[in-house]
MARVO-146951 format. One line per field, with one value per atom (N, C-alpha, C): residue in one letter; chain; atom name; x, z, y. Coordinates in Angstrom, 2 decimals, m for minus. Layout:
rest: [A_...]
kette: [A_...]
atom: [CA_...]
u: [X_...]
w: [Z_...]
v: [Y_...]
END
This chain:
rest: [M_M_M_M_M_M_A_A_A_T_T_T_K_K_K_T_T_T_V_V_V_Y_Y_Y_Q_Q_Q_R_R_R_D_D_D_A_A_A_D_D_D_G_G_G_V_V_V_Y_Y_Y_A_A_A_G_G_G_A_A_A_A_A_A_C_C_C_A_A_A_Y_Y_Y_E_E_E_S_S_S_P_P_P_L_L_L_E_E_E_P_P_P_G_G_G_V_V_V_F_F_F_H_H_H_I_I_I_P_P_P_A_A_A_G_G_G_C_C_C_V_V_V_E_E_E_I_I_I_E_E_E_P_P_P_P_P_P_A_A_A_V_V_V_V_V_V_A_A_A_G_G_G_K_K_K_V_V_V_A_A_A_V_V_V_W_W_W_S_S_S_G_G_G_D_D_D_A_A_A_W_W_W_M_M_M_L_L_L_M_M_M_A_A_A_D_D_D_H_H_H_R_R_R_G_G_G_E_E_E_I_I_I_W_W_W_Y_Y_Y_L_L_L_N_N_N_G_G_G_E_E_E_A_A_A_V_V_V_T_T_T_I_I_I_D_D_D_F_F_F_V_V_V_G_G_G_D_D_D_P_P_P_M_M_M_E_E_E_R_R_R_D_D_D_Y_Y_Y_N_N_N_A_A_A_T_T_T_R_R_R_P_P_P_S_S_S_S_S_S_P_P_P_I_I_I_N_N_N_L_L_L_E_E_E_N_N_N_L_L_L_R_R_R_A_A_A_A_A_A_V_V_V_K_K_K_A_A_A_S_S_S_V_V_V_D_D_D_A_A_A_A_A_A_A_A_A_E_E_E_A_A_A_Y_Y_Y_R_R_R_L_L_L_T_T_T_Y_Y_Y_I_I_I_T_T_T_G_G_G_G_G_G_S_S_S_G_G_G_Q_Q_Q_A_A_A_M_M_M_A_A_A_Y_Y_Y_Q_Q_Q_Q_Q_Q_K_K_K_L_L_L_E_E_E_E_E_E_A_A_A_K_K_K_A_A_A_Y_Y_Y_L_L_L_A_A_A_D_D_D_P_P_P_S_S_S_L_L_L_T_T_T_A_A_A_A_A_A_E_E_E_C_C_C_P_P_P_H_H_H_I_I_I_F_F_F_A_A_A_E_E_E_I_I_I_G_G_G_I_I_I_T_T_T_G_G_G_E_E_E_T_T_T_A_A_A_D_D_D_A_A_A_V_V_V_A_A_A_Q_Q_Q_V_V_V_V_V_V_V_V_V_A_A_A_M_M_M_H_H_H_A_A_A_A_A_A_W_W_W_Q_Q_Q_I_I_I_K_K_K_S_S_S_A_A_A_E_E_E_I_I_I_E_E_E_H_H_H_K_K_K_R_R_R_L_L_L_A_A_A_A_A_A_K_K_K_A_A_A_A_A_A_I_I_I_D_D_D_A_A_A_A_A_A_E_E_E_T_T_T_I_I_I_A_A_A_A_A_A_I_I_I_N_N_N_L_L_L_M_M_M_A_A_A_K_K_K_M_M_M_D_D_D_W_W_W_D_D_D_A_A_A]
kette: [A_A_A_A_A_A_A_A_A_A_A_A_A_A_A_A_A_A_A_A_A_A_A_A_A_A_A_A_A_A_A_A_A_A_A_A_A_A_A_A_A_A_A_A_A_A_A_A_A_A_A_A_A_A_A_A_A_A_A_A_A_A_A_A_A_A_A_A_A_A_A_A_A_A_A_A_A_A_A_A_A_A_A_A_A_A_A_A_A_A_A_A_A_A_A_A_A_A_A_A_A_A_A_A_A_A_A_A_A_A_A_A_A_A_A_A_A_A_A_A_A_A_A_A_A_A_A_A_A_A_A_A_A_A_A_A_A_A_A_A_A_A_A_A_A_A_A_A_A_A_A_A_A_A_A_A_A_A_A_A_A_A_A_A_A_A_A_A_A_A_A_A_A_A_A_A_A_A_A_A_A_A_A_A_A_A_A_A_A_A_A_A_A_A_A_A_A_A_A_A_A_A_A_A_A_A_A_A_A_A_A_A_A_A_A_A_A_A_A_A_A_A_A_A_A_A_A_A_A_A_A_A_A_A_A_A_A_A_A_A_A_A_A_A_A_A_A_A_A_A_A_A_A_A_A_A_A_A_A_A_A_A_A_A_A_A_A_A_A_A_A_A_A_A_A_A_A_A_A_A_A_A_A_A_A_A_A_A_A_A_A_A_A_A_A_A_A_A_A_A_A_A_A_A_A_A_A_A_A_A_A_A_A_A_A_A_A_A_A_A_A_A_A_A_A_A_A_A_A_A_A_A_A_A_A_A_A_A_A_A_A_A_A_A_A_A_A_A_A_A_A_A_A_A_A_A_A_A_A_A_A_A_A_A_A_A_A_A_A_A_A_A_A_A_A_A_A_A_A_A_A_A_A_A_A_A_A_A_A_A_A_A_A_A_A_A_A_A_A_A_A_A_A_A_A_A_A_A_A_A_A_A_A_A_A_A_A_A_A_A_A_A_A_A_A_A_A_A_A_A_A_A_A_A_A_A_A_A_A_A_A_A_A_A_A_A_A_A_A_A_A_A_A_A_A_A_A_A_A_A_A_A_A_A_A_A_A_A_A_A_A_A_A_A_A_A_A_A_A_A_A_A_A_A_A_A_A_A_A_A_A_A_A_A_A_A_A_A_A_A_A_A_A_A_A_A_A_A_A_A_A_A_A_A_A_A_A_A_A_A_A_A_A_A_A_A_A_A_A_A_A_A_A_A_A_A_A_A_A_A_A_A_A_A_A_A_A_A_A_A_A_A_A_A_A_A_A_A_A_A_A_A_A_A_A_A_A_A_A_A_A_A_A_A_A_A_A_A_A_A_A_A_A_A_A_A_A_A_A_A_A_A_A_A_A_A_A_A_A_A_A_A_A_A_A_A_A_A_A_A_A_A_A_A_A_A_A_A_A_A_A_A_A_A_A_A_A_A_A_A_A_A_A_A_A_A_A_A_A_A_A_A_A_A_A_A_A_A_A_A_A_A_A_A_A_A_A_A_A_A]
atom: [N_CA_C_N_CA_C_N_CA_C_N_CA_C_N_CA_C_N_CA_C_N_CA_C_N_CA_C_N_CA_C_N_CA_C_N_CA_C_N_CA_C_N_CA_C_N_CA_C_N_CA_C_N_CA_C_N_CA_C_N_CA_C_N_CA_C_N_CA_C_N_CA_C_N_CA_C_N_CA_C_N_CA_C_N_CA_C_N_CA_C_N_CA_C_N_CA_C_N_CA_C_N_CA_C_N_CA_C_N_CA_C_N_CA_C_N_CA_C_N_CA_C_N_CA_C_N_CA_C_N_CA_C_N_CA_C_N_CA_C_N_CA_C_N_CA_C_N_CA_C_N_CA_C_N_CA_C_N_CA_C_N_CA_C_N_CA_C_N_CA_C_N_CA_C_N_CA_C_N_CA_C_N_CA_C_N_CA_C_N_CA_C_N_CA_C_N_CA_C_N_CA_C_N_CA_C_N_CA_C_N_CA_C_N_CA_C_N_CA_C_N_CA_C_N_CA_C_N_CA_C_N_CA_C_N_CA_C_N_CA_C_N_CA_C_N_CA_C_N_CA_C_N_CA_C_N_CA_C_N_CA_C_N_CA_C_N_CA_C_N_CA_C_N_CA_C_N_CA_C_N_CA_C_N_CA_C_N_CA_C_N_CA_C_N_CA_C_N_CA_C_N_CA_C_N_CA_C_N_CA_C_N_CA_C_N_CA_C_N_CA_C_N_CA_C_N_CA_C_N_CA_C_N_CA_C_N_CA_C_N_CA_C_N_CA_C_N_CA_C_N_CA_C_N_CA_C_N_CA_C_N_CA_C_N_CA_C_N_CA_C_N_CA_C_N_CA_C_N_CA_C_N_CA_C_N_CA_C_N_CA_C_N_CA_C_N_CA_C_N_CA_C_N_CA_C_N_CA_C_N_CA_C_N_CA_C_N_CA_C_N_CA_C_N_CA_C_N_CA_C_N_CA_C_N_CA_C_N_CA_C_N_CA_C_N_CA_C_N_CA_C_N_CA_C_N_CA_C_N_CA_C_N_CA_C_N_CA_C_N_CA_C_N_CA_C_N_CA_C_N_CA_C_N_CA_C_N_CA_C_N_CA_C_N_CA_C_N_CA_C_N_CA_C_N_CA_C_N_CA_C_N_CA_C_N_CA_C_N_CA_C_N_CA_C_N_CA_C_N_CA_C_N_CA_C_N_CA_C_N_CA_C_N_CA_C_N_CA_C_N_CA_C_N_CA_C_N_CA_C_N_CA_C_N_CA_C_N_CA_C_N_CA_C_N_CA_C_N_CA_C_N_CA_C_N_CA_C_N_CA_C_N_CA_C_N_CA_C_N_CA_C_N_CA_C_N_CA_C_N_CA_C_N_CA_C_N_CA_C_N_CA_C_N_CA_C_N_CA_C_N_CA_C_N_CA_C_N_CA_C_N_CA_C_N_CA_C_N_CA_C_N_CA_C_N_CA_C_N_CA_C_N_CA_C_N_CA_C_N_CA_C_N_CA_C_N_CA_C_N_CA_C_N_CA_C_N_CA_C_N_CA_C_N_CA_C_N_CA_C_N_CA_C_N_CA_C_N_CA_C_N_CA_C_N_CA_C_N_CA_C_N_CA_C_N_CA_C_N_CA_C_N_CA_C_N_CA_C_N_CA_C_N_CA_C_N_CA_C_N_CA_C_N_CA_C_N_CA_C_N_CA_C_N_CA_C_N_CA_C]
u: [128.79_129.67_130.55_131.73_132.06_131.88_131.55_131.24_132.59_132.39_133.62_132.90_134.37_133.82_135.13_135.00_135.97_136.50_138.09_138.84_139.91_140.62_141.47_142.85_143.63_145.26_145.89_146.72_147.86_149.17_150.22_151.77_152.55_153.72_154.53_154.40_154.13_153.98_152.52_151.67_150.36_149.46_150.03_149.51_148.50_147.41_146.49_146.91_146.90_147.50_146.28_145.20_144.05_143.26_142.20_141.13_141.51_141.07_141.52_140.16_140.41_139.21_139.28_138.44_138.64_137.59_138.09_136.98_136.54_135.24_134.63_134.93_135.15_135.81_134.56_134.93_134.01_133.67_134.51_134.07_133.33_133.35_132.91_132.16_130.98_130.04_130.17_130.30_130.23_131.68_132.40_133.81_134.59_135.52_136.13_137.75_138.49_139.81_140.53_140.76_141.43_142.75_143.23_144.61_145.50_146.78_147.75_147.57_147.80_147.95_146.78_145.64_144.12_143.48_142.56_141.64_140.24_139.19_137.79_137.21_137.71_137.23_137.66_136.37_136.85_137.62_138.43_138.98_138.49_138.88_137.90_138.30_137.74_137.83_139.18_140.10_141.34_141.18_141.82_141.92_143.15_143.45_144.64_145.68_146.72_147.98_147.92_146.90_146.95_146.87_146.94_146.84_146.09_145.37_145.06_146.13_146.12_146.95_146.50_146.37_146.03_146.81_146.10_146.81_146.83_145.98_146.05_144.53_143.81_142.45_141.43_141.85_141.38_141.97_141.41_142.15_142.31_143.40_143.31_144.16_143.86_144.23_145.56_146.74_147.66_148.42_149.23_149.83_150.99_151.04_151.89_152.46_153.93_154.64_155.99_155.67_156.73_157.02_158.46_158.86_159.25_158.79_159.00_160.28_160.77_162.05_161.57_162.16_162.23_163.70_163.75_165.12_165.27_166.40_166.66_168.12_168.12_169.29_169.97_169.32_169.60_169.94_169.86_170.30_168.83_169.13_167.78_167.48_166.47_166.26_165.29_164.87_163.58_162.69_161.66_160.94_160.30_160.74_160.39_159.41_158.67_158.06_156.68_155.57_154.20_154.19_153.66_153.30_154.03_153.75_153.99_155.66_156.20_157.62_157.96_157.15_157.61_157.60_157.01_156.95_158.41_159.05_160.42_161.73_161.36_162.08_162.37_161.70_161.90_161.18_161.74_161.14_160.94_159.88_159.32_160.21_160.67_161.23_162.91_163.65_165.32_165.52_166.17_166.66_167.14_166.70_167.27_168.84_169.52_170.95_171.52_172.63_173.24_173.95_173.68_174.69_175.97_176.50_178.10_178.45_179.25_179.76_180.78_181.76_182.70_182.04_181.07_180.28_179.46_178.91_178.22_179.51_180.33_181.46_182.00_181.98_182.31_181.34_180.06_179.06_178.97_179.09_178.87_180.27_181.31_182.49_182.33_181.71_181.38_180.35_179.52_178.62_178.99_180.10_180.74_181.46_182.41_183.13_182.10_181.03_180.06_179.54_179.29_178.93_180.09_181.14_182.19_182.20_182.12_182.21_180.99_180.17_178.69_178.95_179.54_179.92_180.82_181.90_182.78_182.19_181.30_180.63_179.91_179.57_178.75_179.73_181.03_181.85_182.83_182.85_183.73_182.74_183.04_182.27_183.10_182.51_182.97_183.47_184.33_184.72_186.28_186.88_188.39_188.94_188.02_188.39_188.29_187.36_187.24_188.24_188.66_189.83_191.26_191.28_192.53_192.50_191.30_191.22_191.24_190.94_191.20_192.68_193.41_195.00_195.67_195.18_195.89_195.72_194.34_194.05_194.78_194.96_195.82_197.43_197.97_199.14_199.33_198.31_198.40_198.42_197.58_197.60_198.51_199.32_200.74_201.66_201.71_202.61_202.32_201.03_200.86_201.05_200.71_200.97_202.53_203.40_204.79_205.50_204.73_205.07_203.95_203.43_202.23_202.53_203.71_203.72_203.08_202.80_202.55_200.92_201.09_200.00_198.89_197.92_196.63_197.00_197.90_198.37_198.97_199.76_200.49_199.40_198.60_197.67_196.30_195.78_194.51_193.15_193.34_192.45_192.15_193.32_193.04_192.61_192.70_192.32_191.01_190.54_189.16_188.19_188.42_187.77_187.72_188.37_188.31_186.96_186.45_185.06_184.00_184.25_183.41_184.03_185.41_185.68_186.34_186.83_187.62_187.46_187.82_187.94_189.37_190.20_191.60_192.11_193.29_193.99_194.46_194.95_195.61_194.48_193.17_192.13_191.79_191.92_191.39_192.34_193.53_194.55_194.30_194.27_194.06_193.08_191.85_190.56_190.79_191.68_191.67_193.03_193.68_194.60_194.06_193.12_192.77_191.35_190.82_189.96_190.52_191.44_192.34_192.79_193.14_193.64_192.51_191.43_190.21_189.95_189.74_189.37_190.33_191.50_192.48_192.25_191.71_191.32_189.96_189.05_187.83_188.10_188.81_189.23_189.71_190.61_191.38_190.44_189.52_188.20_187.46_187.10_186.43_187.13_188.39_189.11_189.29_189.47_189.59_188.36_187.28_186.01_185.73_185.95_185.99_186.83_188.12_188.97_188.59_188.03_188.12_186.53_185.77_184.40_184.86_185.68_186.05_186.87_187.49_188.31_187.29_186.25_185.23_184.55_184.24_183.51_184.30_185.63_186.72_186.47_186.50_186.46_185.11_184.00_182.65_182.52_181.79_181.55_180.05_179.48_177.77_177.22_176.24_175.39_175.23_174.46_173.95_175.00_176.31_177.57_177.87_178.00_178.25_177.71_176.41_175.38_175.23_175.69_175.67_176.62_177.58_178.68_177.80_177.03_176.14_175.69_175.28_174.37_175.13_176.43_177.27_176.69_177.06_176.61_177.74_177.99_179.16_179.43_178.35_178.26_178.77_178.73_179.17_180.49]
w: [112.56_111.77_110.75_110.60_109.26_108.07_107.13_106.00_105.12_104.13_103.37_101.81_100.97_99.56_98.98_97.82_97.32_96.42_96.48_95.43_95.02_93.75_93.24_93.08_93.45_93.68_92.65_92.29_91.08_91.55_90.89_91.29_90.75_91.01_90.45_88.97_88.22_86.90_86.45_87.29_86.83_86.61_87.17_86.68_88.08_87.63_88.73_89.60_90.94_91.84_92.89_92.83_93.47_94.09_94.85_95.45_96.68_97.24_98.37_99.10_100.46_101.12_101.36_100.99_101.53_102.51_103.58_104.77_104.44_105.00_104.92_106.10_105.94_106.95_108.12_109.14_110.39_110.58_109.98_110.10_108.75_107.66_106.40_105.89_106.15_105.63_103.97_103.23_101.97_101.35_102.30_101.65_102.25_101.15_101.57_101.69_102.18_102.22_101.11_100.09_99.14_99.33_99.62_100.00_98.71_98.98_98.21_96.96_95.63_94.61_94.26_94.77_94.55_93.46_92.60_92.16_92.31_91.86_92.12_91.09_89.94_88.82_88.73_88.43_88.47_87.19_87.32_86.08_85.29_84.00_83.19_83.46_83.03_83.50_83.03_83.38_82.92_82.04_80.84_80.08_80.03_79.66_79.51_78.70_79.38_78.84_78.73_79.52_79.66_81.09_81.55_82.55_82.44_83.50_83.26_83.85_83.13_83.36_83.39_84.36_84.74_83.67_82.91_81.69_82.39_83.72_84.05_84.07_83.43_83.28_83.08_82.84_82.62_82.58_82.99_82.71_81.27_81.00_79.66_79.66_78.88_78.90_78.09_78.47_77.93_78.01_76.88_76.65_78.18_78.55_79.82_79.47_79.16_79.11_79.95_81.14_82.17_82.60_83.04_83.08_81.88_80.68_79.50_79.16_78.26_77.63_76.13_75.84_74.14_73.67_72.69_72.30_71.46_71.92_71.28_70.65_69.43_68.71_68.96_69.00_69.00_70.38_71.26_72.75_73.64_74.53_75.34_76.29_76.57_77.46_78.14_79.33_80.37_80.14_79.81_79.98_81.26_81.51_82.72_82.82_81.35_81.42_80.73_81.05_80.48_79.14_78.10_76.71_75.75_74.48_73.31_73.36_73.63_73.36_71.74_71.06_69.55_69.20_70.00_69.56_70.15_70.78_70.98_70.40_69.18_68.53_68.99_70.18_70.82_69.78_69.74_69.03_70.08_69.67_70.67_70.49_69.31_69.04_68.84_69.20_68.83_67.32_67.01_65.61_64.82_63.78_63.02_63.03_62.67_62.81_63.51_64.46_65.31_64.26_65.06_64.21_64.47_63.18_63.29_63.87_65.07_65.58_64.95_64.19_63.24_62.10_61.63_60.48_61.19_62.36_63.16_63.52_63.89_64.46_63.12_62.17_60.91_60.64_60.51_60.40_61.07_62.34_63.38_62.96_63.06_62.88_61.83_60.51_59.55_59.72_60.63_60.97_62.00_62.75_63.54_62.62_61.52_60.69_60.11_59.55_59.11_59.70_61.21_62.09_62.29_62.51_62.74_61.53_60.32_59.23_58.98_59.46_59.67_60.75_61.46_62.69_62.35_61.68_61.28_60.42_59.65_58.43_59.17_60.42_61.03_61.28_61.46_61.79_60.36_59.31_58.12_57.07_55.63_54.47_53.93_53.40_52.98_51.65_50.96_49.68_49.65_48.76_48.44_47.97_47.20_46.32_47.76_48.66_49.74_50.94_51.09_51.79_51.28_49.87_49.49_49.59_49.41_49.49_51.28_51.99_53.38_53.65_53.20_53.27_52.53_51.38_50.71_51.45_52.09_52.63_53.91_54.79_55.89_55.71_54.38_54.16_53.82_53.09_52.71_54.00_54.83_56.20_56.73_56.91_57.57_57.09_55.73_55.07_54.92_55.02_55.10_56.66_57.70_59.19_59.25_58.32_58.62_57.74_56.80_55.86_55.25_56.01_55.54_54.19_53.56_52.12_51.22_51.47_50.20_49.56_48.50_47.67_47.59_46.66_46.39_45.42_44.68_43.65_44.51_45.59_46.24_47.45_47.81_48.85_48.34_47.23_46.63_47.80_48.33_49.20_50.34_50.93_51.88_51.66_50.20_49.96_49.50_49.03_48.65_49.65_50.89_52.04_52.84_52.16_52.92_52.67_53.79_53.91_54.01_54.20_54.64_55.82_56.09_57.08_57.96_57.36_58.15_57.36_58.04_57.06_56.56_56.99_56.46_55.98_55.23_55.09_56.19_57.22_58.52_59.16_59.21_60.20_59.47_58.20_57.62_58.11_57.94_58.03_59.63_60.43_62.00_62.28_61.69_61.79_61.31_59.87_59.42_60.12_60.85_61.71_63.10_63.50_64.67_64.26_63.31_63.18_62.93_62.40_62.06_63.43_64.45_65.67_66.14_66.14_66.96_66.56_64.92_64.53_64.61_64.99_65.47_66.52_67.46_68.88_68.69_67.62_67.91_66.91_65.85_64.91_65.90_66.73_67.52_68.52_69.18_70.14_69.26_67.96_67.36_66.69_66.47_66.36_67.40_68.57_69.81_69.90_69.98_70.32_69.09_67.98_66.71_67.14_67.32_67.45_68.97_69.98_71.18_71.04_70.27_69.72_69.31_68.16_67.25_68.29_69.41_69.89_71.20_71.39_72.37_71.59_70.36_69.66_69.30_69.12_69.12_70.49_71.58_72.93_73.34_72.69_73.17_72.71_73.77_73.48_73.49_73.27_73.10_71.86_71.30_70.38_70.63_72.02_72.70_72.95_73.47_73.65_72.37_71.12_70.07_69.61_69.70_68.88_69.82_70.81_71.92_71.43_70.76_70.21_68.83_68.31_66.90_67.71_69.01_69.59_70.13_69.89_70.46_70.56_71.51_71.42_71.27_70.09_69.52_70.47_71.15_71.74_73.17_73.69_75.02_75.32]
v: [112.88_111.96_112.90_113.22_114.01_113.62_114.59_114.16_113.80_112.84_112.67_112.56_112.56_112.41_111.77_110.97_110.16_111.06_111.18_112.02_111.19_111.49_110.58_111.13_110.20_110.29_110.06_110.95_110.71_111.15_110.37_110.31_111.51_111.61_112.70_112.88_111.81_111.96_111.98_112.00_112.24_110.81_109.87_108.56_108.25_107.75_107.39_106.44_106.85_105.90_105.28_105.74_104.95_106.01_105.77_106.53_106.96_108.26_108.42_109.29_109.76_110.27_111.92_112.61_114.15_114.27_115.02_115.30_116.71_116.92_118.22_118.91_120.15_121.08_121.45_121.06_121.31_122.94_123.70_125.11_125.50_124.95_125.37_124.23_124.25_122.90_122.96_121.74_121.67_122.00_122.32_122.47_121.40_120.76_119.65_119.76_119.33_119.65_118.19_118.90_117.81_117.65_116.44_115.94_116.31_116.76_117.08_116.08_116.30_115.27_114.51_114.99_114.57_115.56_114.66_115.76_115.11_115.75_115.40_114.50_114.83_114.13_112.58_111.74_110.39_109.84_109.00_108.72_107.69_107.87_106.53_105.02_104.28_102.73_102.33_101.56_101.34_100.16_99.90_99.08_98.31_96.99_96.46_97.14_97.30_97.95_99.43_100.12_101.47_102.00_103.25_103.83_105.22_105.65_106.63_107.89_109.07_110.06_111.43_112.21_113.72_114.51_115.19_116.14_117.51_117.82_119.09_119.67_119.08_119.38_118.31_117.19_115.84_114.71_113.29_112.04_111.74_111.20_110.30_109.30_108.28_107.03_106.77_106.29_106.27_104.84_104.65_103.27_102.91_101.85_101.65_100.36_100.71_99.40_99.54_100.02_100.10_98.77_98.53_97.12_95.99_96.60_95.86_95.93_94.88_95.13_95.55_96.79_96.90_97.33_97.94_98.09_99.32_99.95_101.35_101.18_101.52_101.56_100.13_99.24_97.84_97.29_98.19_97.65_97.48_96.55_96.25_97.03_97.91_98.90_98.40_98.67_98.38_99.72_99.79_100.94_101.40_102.72_103.23_104.50_104.74_105.91_105.25_106.10_105.96_106.67_105.97_106.59_105.24_105.42_104.64_104.81_103.81_103.71_104.00_103.48_103.89_105.03_106.17_107.65_108.13_107.20_107.75_106.62_106.11_105.28_103.92_103.65_102.16_101.13_99.89_98.85_97.63_96.95_95.91_94.61_94.59_93.09_93.64_92.53_92.60_92.65_93.73_93.65_92.37_92.20_91.03_90.88_91.82_91.81_92.98_92.58_93.84_94.75_95.93_97.25_97.01_97.21_97.14_98.42_98.18_99.25_100.35_99.66_100.30_101.12_100.52_101.42_102.42_102.33_103.22_104.49_103.96_105.01_105.84_105.01_105.93_106.95_106.44_107.28_108.59_108.08_109.52_110.25_109.64_110.63_111.65_111.00_111.86_113.01_112.75_113.50_114.75_114.46_115.40_116.18_115.58_116.54_117.59_116.95_117.98_119.13_118.60_119.92_120.67_120.25_121.17_122.19_121.70_122.62_123.64_123.05_123.89_125.02_124.49_125.53_126.85_126.24_127.43_128.14_127.56_128.60_129.85_129.56_130.49_131.86_131.43_132.53_133.35_132.30_132.61_132.20_132.72_132.26_131.21_130.34_128.99_129.05_128.07_128.12_128.37_127.52_127.62_129.02_129.61_130.83_131.99_131.97_132.47_132.51_131.21_130.81_131.68_131.77_132.25_134.08_134.52_135.66_136.16_135.38_135.71_135.84_134.95_134.38_135.75_135.98_137.29_138.50_138.77_139.93_140.10_138.94_138.96_139.32_138.73_138.99_140.41_141.08_142.50_143.20_142.93_143.69_143.83_142.81_142.68_143.39_143.33_144.00_145.73_145.94_147.60_147.74_147.14_147.84_147.66_146.88_146.98_148.10_148.68_149.56_150.46_151.48_152.10_153.01_152.76_153.64_152.92_151.25_150.75_151.23_151.04_151.62_150.46_150.99_150.26_149.23_149.24_148.22_147.34_147.38_146.39_145.89_146.52_145.91_146.23_145.57_145.82_145.40_144.39_144.12_145.10_145.62_146.37_147.63_148.33_149.57_149.44_148.34_147.85_148.16_147.83_147.84_149.13_150.12_151.55_152.08_152.57_153.04_152.00_150.73_149.51_149.06_148.35_147.83_148.70_149.98_150.97_152.19_153.32_154.71_154.98_154.16_154.35_152.91_152.91_151.52_151.13_151.84_151.56_150.94_151.27_151.10_149.51_149.49_148.27_147.15_147.60_146.41_145.92_147.02_146.74_145.71_146.02_144.96_143.70_143.57_142.07_141.42_142.08_141.26_140.93_141.81_141.49_140.47_140.35_139.29_138.14_137.98_136.68_136.24_136.92_136.87_135.68_136.51_135.87_134.82_134.47_133.34_132.32_132.55_131.46_130.78_131.62_131.26_130.54_130.82_129.91_128.82_128.88_127.70_126.71_127.14_126.07_125.28_126.12_125.46_124.52_125.01_124.02_122.53_122.96_121.68_120.77_121.30_120.68_119.78_120.33_119.67_118.41_118.75_117.91_116.79_116.93_115.82_115.03_115.59_115.20_114.21_114.81_113.93_112.81_113.03_111.67_110.44_111.21_110.14_109.38_110.12_109.69_108.65_108.67_107.80_106.40_106.65_105.47_104.74_105.63_104.84_104.31_104.66_104.37_102.89_102.42_100.83_100.47_101.30_101.07_101.76_101.54_102.30_103.80_103.81_104.62_105.86_105.35_106.31_107.12_106.36_106.60_107.80_107.35_108.35_109.59_109.55_110.85_111.94_111.54_112.33_113.22_112.58_113.27_114.32_114.47_115.68_116.73_116.59_117.56_119.26_119.78_121.18_122.14_122.59_123.40_124.51_125.16_126.48_126.17_125.11_124.98_125.33]
END
């Protein structure tokens, strides 16, 4: 009779699914063919509310609330994963008072505005004074390109950047105008995303859908 040994089956998530049988190779005595998804280490005794999960080299007991109704952001959700839902910000009890969607919309819109501004500042330097300097520099650059006879007194920002932004006043002016054109494109992209996100927040009818807009990828 072919020898057998007990092995232990795990599902795609590593959760113990029951015992299985491995058969000895008829050509290699002592060598057993282990079925796919099985391990030879016996899982620990299961206790109420927990399941054995294979970690890659050992079994561990994890909380099992699958099928239970928990609450996430005030909404009822059926748990479909192994582990402690509280570690993912779920609550076992219904919130005592429902979340006001209008207040949440206002808060998430404010976070979108703040995120848009933070993203803008990865391209430009913030501050009202700096914004005025950018505008003045652009006006001087356009004026100099239209009339290269203008002096440092007439285009102080352009001449101040010679040797830094460009080797000549003309080169500096060209860079300033080109950078402004590039910024206009990027600024429009950011503004489109900001306004689209706020429109989506207004249209959203659930807490989860509203909160999703706070996690927008500005680089996408």
